[in-house]
N, C-alpha and C positions, 0 to 999 in steps of 0.2 A: 199341840197350839201350836204352829208356824214363829221361829225367831224372828224378831227384829233386826229390819238392820245395822242400827246402832248395837243392837247385843253380840251381833254376827264381827262389828268391827271394836269393840270389847274384851270377847272371844282371844279375839288376834292378835290384841294389844299382850292380850294380856299370856298369852303364851311367849307372845316375844321377849318380852319380861321377865319372866320366869329361867328364863336359859342365860339371861343379867341379870348377874345375883354381888355380881363385882363392887366394891365400896369409886371413889372415883381417889383419882393419884391424887396426894396430896401438895404434887409441884406443877398444875394446871394452873394459874397463874387464875384460871376463869374463878376461880375456888376459893382466891385468896383475900383478901379482907384491906381495899384504898387505899396507897400510901398516900395519905395529904402533907401539902409540900416541902416533898423531900426532890421533888424535879426543881431541876435549873428553867431560868427564861434563856431562848436561845440567846437574846443581844439586851442586857440593860436597861434600851430602853426603846423594846418593841413596843411595846402596849405606843408608846407615845410616836412612834409613826405607822400605827395602825387609825391612832385619831387622826393623826396629819395626813394623810391621805386623804381619808374620810371625808374629812369636813374640804374636800382643795377636790374632791370629787363634789359635793352636796354644793360650792362656790358655783363647778360649772355645770352643774344641770339648772340651779337654780339664774342664771346668768340667761343660760339657752331657752326659758323658763318663757322671762321677762321679755322677751324678743320674743 
């Protein structure tokens, strides 16, 4: 019986991974747990500035839509 394409793909992938039996590096940040709350905001009022900008843009768009 002839092999299907998926079996050939699985055989090729298993051959690739059989040669790589190494563990991931411990210092790789992709494998470490996220640290919540450790980052400091860039500016203390960054949230207020963003909200103010959003509201100002919303007002401009709403005034334009009324015309």
